[in-house]
N, C-alpha and C positions, 0 to 999 in steps of 0.2 A: 112705627119704623118699618120700612119695607125690608123684607128678607126674601132672598132667592136662594134656594138650597137644592143642590144636585145630589144624586146618589146613584149607585149602580155600576160604577166603573170596575175595572179589574184587568186580569191578564188572561188571554185566550190564545189558542193556536190559530193559524190561518184557516179560514173557513168556519170558525166558531161564531157564536152569537153573544150579544150582551144587550141588556135593556137598561137605558138610563131613565131616571125619573127627575122631574123638576117640580118644585112647589114654590109658589110665590104667595106672599102674605103681606099684610100691612096696608093695603089699599086695594081699590077695585081696578082691575085691569080689563082691557078689551079682550074678548075671546081670541083675538088674533095677535095678542101682544107678545107672546113668549116664543123665543126661538133658540136654536142651538148653534154654537160656534165651536171651533177647536183651534188649538195652537200646538204645532209640533216644534220640537227643539230647533232653534235657529231659523224658524219661519214666522211669518206674520200670522196673526189670527185671521181665520177665514170663516165665512158663513157656511153652515152645514145644512140646516133645514129650518123651516118656519112656515108661517101662514101669511098669505098675502093680506096686507092691511085692509084692502078693499076686496071684498068677496070671500076671503077666508080660505081659499084653496091652498093646499099644501104645495110647497116648492122646495127644491133640493139643489145642491150643487151637483154638477154633472157627474162627478166621480162617485157619488153615492146613490144615484138614481137606480132603482130596482133592487137595492140592497138594504137601504135604510127606510124606515117608515116612522113618520111623526104622527102622534095622536094626542088627544087632550080629553080631560075631564073638567068641563067648565064649572061644575058644582064645587070642585076642589081647587080650582085655579091651578091645576096640575097639567103638565105636558110630559109626554114620554117619547123616547127615541129608541125604537127597536132596530138593532143593528145586526144584520145577518151577513153571511159570507165575508167576514172581516178579513182584511188584508193588512200586511205589515205597514203599508202606507197610511192606514187609518190610525196608527199610533199617535196619540196626542193627548193633551189635556182638553177635555170637553167642558165647555161652559154653557150654562143656561143664562139667558138674559131676557129682561122684560122691558118693553118700550111703552112710551106714553104718546108717541106720535109715529108717523110712518117711518121716519128716519132716525129717531133718537132711541138708543138703548141705554138709559141711565142706570139701570139696576142689573147687577151681575152677581152670579154665584161665585163660590170659591174655586170651582173647577173640580173635575174628577178625572183621574188618570185612566186612560184606556191603552193597554199595551197588547199588540198582536205580534206573536212570534212566528217566524217562518217555519 
């Protein structure tokens, strides 16, 4: 059974940092399979960071570029999201997801809350 588990959320003040971790187990995933999404109250879920399916380079949504860094430990099937210079608009539930093809993310974690106070 595939499991995707996030950890590391919390509450910080504006300008603070958090590091999220994600571990996927239960099957073999491509090294580029795992990405991060988030959903703020009243808003749709949005992509935050991940790796290009082909080539594997990291990519980010524009609003987090220069502040967030995604990294991975292939041996552990783990991916991390270092979030620096956090802003109140980064407040959301952050989800880790694993895909089996370029466009499908069938495996999702339970989410971890990130709250940034002004």
